[in-house]
C-alpha positions as CSV (number, residue, x, y, z in Angstrom):
1,M,39.4,-118.5,-92.1
2,S,36.6,-121.0,-91.1
3,S,33.5,-118.7,-91.0
4,K,31.5,-117.9,-94.1
5,I,31.9,-114.4,-95.5
6,K,29.4,-112.9,-97.9
7,Y,30.5,-112.9,-101.6
8,I,33.5,-115.1,-101.0
9,R,34.0,-118.2,-103.2
10,Y,37.0,-120.6,-103.0
11,E,38.3,-121.9,-106.4
12,K,41.3,-124.2,-106.3
13,G,41.9,-123.3,-102.7
14,R,42.1,-119.6,-103.4
15,P,39.6,-117.0,-102.2
16,W,37.7,-114.8,-104.7
17,Y,35.3,-111.9,-104.2
18,R,32.3,-112.7,-106.5
19,R,29.2,-110.7,-106.6
20,R,26.4,-110.6,-109.2
21,Y,25.7,-107.4,-111.0
22,P,22.2,-105.9,-110.6
23,T,19.7,-107.2,-113.3
24,Q,19.2,-103.6,-114.5
25,L,22.8,-103.5,-115.6
26,L,23.0,-106.9,-117.3
27,G,23.7,-106.3,-121.0
28,H,25.4,-103.0,-120.3
29,P,28.4,-102.6,-122.8
30,Q,30.8,-101.8,-119.9
31,L,30.3,-105.3,-118.4
32,D,31.3,-107.1,-121.6
33,G,28.6,-109.7,-121.2
34,K,29.7,-110.6,-117.6
35,D,27.1,-111.4,-114.9
36,Y,29.6,-111.2,-112.0
37,F,32.2,-108.9,-110.5
38,R,35.0,-111.3,-109.8
39,K,38.4,-110.4,-108.2
40,R,41.0,-112.4,-106.4
41,I,41.5,-111.7,-102.7
42,K,45.3,-111.7,-102.3
43,A,45.5,-111.7,-98.5
44,D,46.0,-115.0,-96.7
45,P,42.7,-116.3,-95.3
46,E,44.5,-117.1,-92.1
47,D,45.3,-113.4,-91.5
48,A,41.8,-112.3,-90.6
49,E,42.6,-108.6,-90.4
50,A,44.3,-108.4,-93.9
51,F,41.6,-110.7,-95.4
52,I,38.8,-108.4,-94.1
53,A,40.6,-105.3,-95.3
54,D,41.0,-106.8,-98.8
55,W,37.3,-107.8,-98.7
56,N,36.3,-104.3,-97.7
57,S,38.3,-102.7,-100.5
58,L,36.8,-105.0,-103.1
59,N,33.3,-104.5,-101.7
60,A,33.8,-100.7,-101.9
61,A,35.2,-101.1,-105.5
62,Y,32.1,-103.0,-106.5
63,E,29.7,-100.5,-105.0
64,T,31.6,-97.6,-106.6
65,F,31.6,-99.3,-110.0
66,V,27.9,-100.2,-109.9
67,S,26.8,-96.7,-108.7
68,A,29.0,-95.1,-111.4
69,L,27.3,-97.3,-114.1
70,F,23.9,-96.3,-112.8
71,N,24.6,-92.6,-112.5
72,V,26.7,-91.9,-115.6
73,N,25.0,-94.2,-118.1
74,S,21.4,-93.9,-117.2
75,S,20.3,-93.3,-120.8
76,I,22.1,-96.5,-121.9
77,I,20.4,-98.5,-119.1
78,E,17.0,-97.1,-120.0
79,E,17.5,-97.9,-123.7
80,A,18.6,-101.5,-122.9
81,Q,15.5,-101.9,-120.6
82,L,13.2,-100.6,-123.3
83,T,14.7,-102.8,-125.9
84,K,14.4,-105.9,-123.6
85,K,10.7,-105.0,-122.9
86,A,10.0,-104.5,-126.6
87,L,11.6,-107.9,-127.4
88,D,9.7,-109.6,-124.6
89,Y,6.4,-108.1,-125.9
90,L,7.1,-109.2,-129.4
91,R,8.0,-112.7,-128.3
92,M,4.8,-112.8,-126.3
93,S,2.7,-111.4,-129.2
94,F,4.2,-113.9,-131.7
95,D,3.6,-116.8,-129.4
96,T,0.0,-115.8,-129.0
97,L,-0.4,-115.3,-132.7
98,D,1.3,-118.6,-133.5
99,K,-1.0,-120.4,-131.0
100,A,-4.1,-118.7,-132.5
101,I,-3.1,-119.8,-136.0
102,H,-2.2,-123.4,-135.1
103,E,-4.9,-124.0,-132.5
104,P,-7.9,-122.2,-133.7
105,Q,-10.9,-122.2,-131.3
106,L,-14.1,-123.3,-133.0
107,P,-17.4,-121.6,-131.9
């Protein structure tokens, strides 16, 4: 299959469906620290019909998995987002405080 298809990567001559998870889901316990949904396409790339059918089934599996994580675990996602925002705020505050201590501005 010579044309480029979205979310397809070739590794060692074999096609893989590889798609990044939405940033809102990163850090979700169900993802085990993974950034990508990655599955092997078992159909021969020369058989376009079978290849596209495999791609469609993996794409549907990704969409179903992601929507399930969003719908079922919204409280976990919100908690993770709040934790990330709090940590970002603390880092920013400490950086500002550290700068104020080490680089005082004289009147």
